[in-house]
Backbone as a printed PyTorch tensor [residue, N CA C, xyz], in Angstrom:
tensor([[[ 48.7610, -80.4560, 173.4170],
         [ 48.4880, -79.3130, 172.8010],
         [ 49.6340, -78.7710, 172.1320]],

        [[ 50.8010, -78.9160, 173.0650],
         [ 52.3100, -78.4870, 172.1830],
         [ 52.7000, -78.9590, 171.1770]],

        [[ 52.1690, -80.2370, 170.7380],
         [ 52.5350, -80.8370, 169.5060],
         [ 51.7910, -80.2360, 168.3470]],

        [[ 50.3150, -79.6800, 169.1580],
         [ 49.7180, -78.9260, 167.4530],
         [ 50.4460, -77.5300, 167.2870]],

        [[ 51.0790, -77.1820, 168.0890],
         [ 51.6380, -75.6560, 167.9540],
         [ 53.1950, -76.3060, 166.8110]],

        [[ 53.4540, -77.0080, 166.9270],
         [ 54.9520, -77.4330, 165.7020],
         [ 54.1780, -77.4900, 164.6140]],

        [[ 52.9520, -78.0050, 164.7670],
         [ 52.3030, -78.2960, 163.2930],
         [ 52.0190, -76.9190, 162.3760]],

        [[ 52.3450, -77.0160, 160.9390],
         [ 51.7840, -76.0470, 160.3100],
         [ 50.4820, -75.8950, 160.3610]],

        [[ 49.4920, -74.5640, 160.3340],
         [ 48.0730, -74.5300, 160.1370],
         [ 47.7350, -75.3030, 158.7210]],

        [[ 46.5160, -75.7880, 158.8460],
         [ 45.8410, -76.4430, 157.8170],
         [ 45.5900, -75.3350, 156.8460]],

        [[ 45.3520, -74.2810, 157.0660],
         [ 44.7400, -73.1510, 156.2860],
         [ 45.6310, -71.8040, 156.7650]],

        [[ 46.4150, -70.9970, 155.7470],
         [ 46.7630, -69.6290, 156.4070],
         [ 46.5120, -68.8720, 155.0640]],

        [[ 45.8950, -67.6750, 155.3790],
         [ 45.7280, -66.4520, 154.3000],
         [ 46.4950, -65.6250, 155.2990]],

        [[ 47.4380, -64.7740, 154.4530],
         [ 47.9540, -63.5290, 154.8180],
         [ 47.9630, -62.4950, 153.6590]],

        [[ 47.2930, -61.3650, 154.2090],
         [ 47.4530, -59.8570, 153.5990],
         [ 46.9260, -60.1870, 152.1500]],

        [[ 45.4690, -60.9570, 152.0710],
         [ 44.9200, -61.4190, 150.9440],
         [ 44.0690, -60.0230, 150.8460]],

        [[ 44.3590, -59.5620, 149.5820],
         [ 43.6570, -58.2490, 148.4670],
         [ 42.9450, -58.8420, 147.3780]],

        [[ 41.9270, -58.3660, 147.3180],
         [ 41.2280, -58.4190, 146.1690],
         [ 40.2730, -57.3560, 145.6560]],

        [[ 40.3550, -56.7130, 144.1750],
         [ 39.6810, -55.6960, 143.9240],
         [ 39.2220, -56.0680, 142.5020]],

        [[ 38.0950, -55.7920, 142.3320],
         [ 37.1630, -55.9110, 140.9660],
         [ 36.9700, -54.2490, 140.6520]],

        [[ 36.7840, -54.1610, 139.3680],
         [ 36.9350, -52.7810, 138.8720],
         [ 35.4450, -51.9040, 139.4290]],

        [[ 36.3270, -50.8880, 140.0890],
         [ 35.4820, -49.9550, 141.4250],
         [ 35.1680, -50.5190, 142.6360]],

        [[ 35.4760, -51.7470, 143.0150],
         [ 35.4340, -52.1100, 144.3460],
         [ 36.5350, -52.5960, 144.5500]],

        [[ 36.9360, -52.0670, 146.1210],
         [ 38.0660, -53.1130, 146.6480],
         [ 37.3800, -54.4070, 147.6220]],

        [[ 37.3870, -55.1660, 147.1130],
         [ 36.4470, -56.9350, 147.8640],
         [ 36.9340, -57.1220, 149.1770]],

        [[ 38.3290, -57.2050, 149.1530],
         [ 39.1430, -57.6120, 150.3180],
         [ 40.3650, -56.5180, 150.3180]],

        [[ 41.0000, -56.6490, 151.6470],
         [ 42.3250, -55.7260, 151.9760],
         [ 42.7540, -56.1530, 152.8630]],

        [[ 44.1710, -56.6030, 153.0090],
         [ 44.8480, -57.2570, 153.7960],
         [ 44.1050, -58.2460, 154.8200]],

        [[ 43.5670, -59.5120, 154.2470],
         [ 42.9840, -60.1340, 154.9800],
         [ 43.9070, -61.0540, 155.5200]],

        [[ 43.7170, -61.6090, 157.0490],
         [ 44.6640, -62.5120, 157.3190],
         [ 43.5010, -63.7130, 157.8940]],

        [[ 43.9000, -64.9030, 157.8110],
         [ 43.0290, -66.0110, 158.2580],
         [ 43.8820, -67.2240, 158.4230]],

        [[ 43.6820, -67.7530, 159.8640],
         [ 44.5520, -68.9920, 159.9540],
         [ 43.5630, -69.9440, 160.8280]],

        [[ 43.6480, -71.3460, 160.2230],
         [ 43.0960, -72.3120, 160.6500],
         [ 43.6550, -73.6210, 161.2580]],

        [[ 43.7110, -74.1880, 162.2640],
         [ 44.4380, -75.2550, 162.7860],
         [ 43.2460, -76.3170, 162.9430]],

        [[ 44.2320, -77.9160, 162.7850],
         [ 43.3350, -79.1850, 163.0110],
         [ 42.2600, -78.7790, 163.9340]],

        [[ 41.1540, -79.3830, 163.9860],
         [ 40.0740, -79.5530, 165.0430],
         [ 39.5260, -78.0920, 165.3680]],

        [[ 39.8430, -77.0680, 164.6810],
         [ 39.2030, -75.8210, 165.0480],
         [ 37.7710, -75.5980, 163.8280]],

        [[ 36.8490, -75.1560, 164.4170],
         [ 35.7690, -74.8620, 163.7750],
         [ 35.6580, -73.4210, 163.5340]],

        [[ 35.5570, -73.1140, 162.0310],
         [ 35.2160, -71.5970, 161.8540],
         [ 34.0710, -71.0280, 161.2440]],

        [[ 33.3710, -69.6670, 161.7070],
         [ 32.5100, -69.4220, 161.1550],
         [ 32.6590, -67.8970, 160.3950]],

        [[ 32.2670, -67.6610, 159.4600],
         [ 32.5070, -66.8160, 158.5720],
         [ 31.3120, -65.8060, 158.1980]],

        [[ 31.2170, -64.8510, 159.0830],
         [ 29.9810, -63.8500, 159.2970],
         [ 30.4180, -62.3360, 158.5660]],

        [[ 29.2680, -61.7630, 157.9310],
         [ 29.3110, -60.3290, 157.7030],
         [ 28.1520, -60.0110, 157.0320]],

        [[ 28.0870, -58.6180, 156.7040],
         [ 27.1610, -58.1030, 155.9000],
         [ 27.2120, -58.3650, 154.6020]],

        [[ 26.1200, -58.0810, 153.5700],
         [ 26.2210, -58.3690, 152.1380],
         [ 27.1490, -57.5430, 151.7500]],

        [[ 28.3780, -57.7360, 150.6470],
         [ 29.3000, -57.4880, 150.0470],
         [ 30.3270, -56.9730, 150.9020]],

        [[ 30.5640, -57.8120, 152.0140],
         [ 31.3840, -57.6210, 153.1710],
         [ 32.8690, -58.4670, 152.3120]],

        [[ 32.7390, -59.7130, 151.6460],
         [ 33.8680, -59.8940, 150.9440],
         [ 33.6510, -61.8680, 151.1720]],

        [[ 32.8180, -62.2150, 152.0130],
         [ 32.9530, -63.3520, 152.3210],
         [ 33.1850, -64.6030, 151.0040]],

        [[ 32.3590, -64.0990, 150.5270],
         [ 32.1880, -65.2800, 149.0420],
         [ 33.3830, -64.9430, 147.9590]],

        [[ 33.9580, -63.7490, 148.3080],
         [ 35.1560, -63.4160, 147.4200],
         [ 36.0150, -64.3530, 148.0100]],

        [[ 36.3880, -64.2220, 149.3570],
         [ 37.4020, -64.7810, 150.3480],
         [ 37.5390, -66.6200, 149.9840]],

        [[ 36.3170, -67.3370, 149.8410],
         [ 35.8220, -68.5300, 149.5990],
         [ 36.2170, -69.1670, 148.3160]],

        [[ 36.1830, -67.8700, 147.3070],
         [ 36.2320, -68.1950, 146.2260],
         [ 37.7720, -68.4890, 145.8170]],

        [[ 38.5140, -67.3070, 146.9010],
         [ 39.9760, -67.3490, 146.7030],
         [ 40.6650, -68.8630, 147.0910]],

        [[ 39.9440, -69.3290, 148.2270],
         [ 40.5010, -70.4750, 148.7270],
         [ 40.1980, -71.3890, 147.9760]],

        [[ 39.0350, -71.5420, 147.4430],
         [ 38.9440, -72.6230, 146.1750],
         [ 39.4040, -72.4020, 144.7500]],

        [[ 40.0680, -71.2490, 144.3860],
         [ 40.9440, -71.4300, 143.3900],
         [ 39.8460, -70.6100, 142.3020]],

        [[ 38.7060, -70.2290, 142.3060],
         [ 37.8070, -69.7100, 141.6340],
         [ 38.2260, -68.0630, 141.4560]],

        [[ 38.7850, -67.7220, 142.2930],
         [ 39.1260, -66.4290, 141.4590],
         [ 40.6880, -66.0450, 142.6710]],

        [[ 41.5190, -65.1770, 141.5250],
         [ 42.9420, -64.9500, 142.0100],
         [ 43.0710, -63.8420, 142.7470]],

        [[ 43.9520, -63.9710, 143.8050],
         [ 43.9210, -62.6850, 144.8130],
         [ 44.8450, -61.6370, 144.0130]],

        [[ 44.7290, -60.5580, 144.4610],
         [ 45.8210, -59.6450, 143.8100],
         [ 47.2670, -59.4440, 144.8170]],

        [[ 46.8830, -59.9870, 145.9760],
         [ 48.1530, -59.7040, 147.0330],
         [ 47.5820, -60.7480, 148.0410]],

        [[ 49.2330, -61.1190, 148.6500],
         [ 49.0600, -61.8960, 150.1030],
         [ 49.4190, -63.3380, 149.2290]],

        [[ 48.9690, -64.3670, 150.0730],
         [ 49.5630, -65.7250, 149.9300],
         [ 48.6200, -66.4110, 150.6450]],

        [[ 48.4620, -67.6310, 150.2280],
         [ 47.2780, -68.5920, 150.6340],
         [ 48.1670, -69.8790, 150.7530]],

        [[ 48.1280, -70.3300, 152.2270],
         [ 49.0350, -71.7680, 152.1350],
         [ 48.1180, -73.0000, 152.7340]],

        [[ 48.1400, -74.0430, 152.1300],
         [ 47.0880, -75.1730, 152.7000],
         [ 48.1550, -76.4140, 153.1330]],

        [[ 47.8180, -76.8600, 154.4120],
         [ 48.7800, -77.7700, 155.0130],
         [ 50.4790, -77.2310, 154.8800]],

        [[ 50.7190, -76.1890, 154.8410],
         [ 52.0190, -75.6250, 154.8470],
         [ 52.5150, -75.2780, 153.4780]],

        [[ 51.8390, -75.3320, 152.1630],
         [ 52.2360, -75.5480, 151.2930],
         [ 51.5000, -74.3480, 150.2700]],

        [[ 52.2070, -73.3070, 149.4490],
         [ 51.8260, -72.0880, 148.9470],
         [ 51.0240, -72.8640, 147.5950]]])
């Protein structure tokens, strides 16, 4: 496992914020996922789950923060 610590995470989202007219959908969200991990994204309706995934997939731009995949922005 020590070798895993030297590897950058597969996915890192830092300080992600996204607003739509009249709605703050995400505010300073952080997410890190390493190789071999399994992640579940849970929340109430309107909590921002779909918005977060759409930012990750490039369908929405984030207003603040950064997304890196395999260490690349």
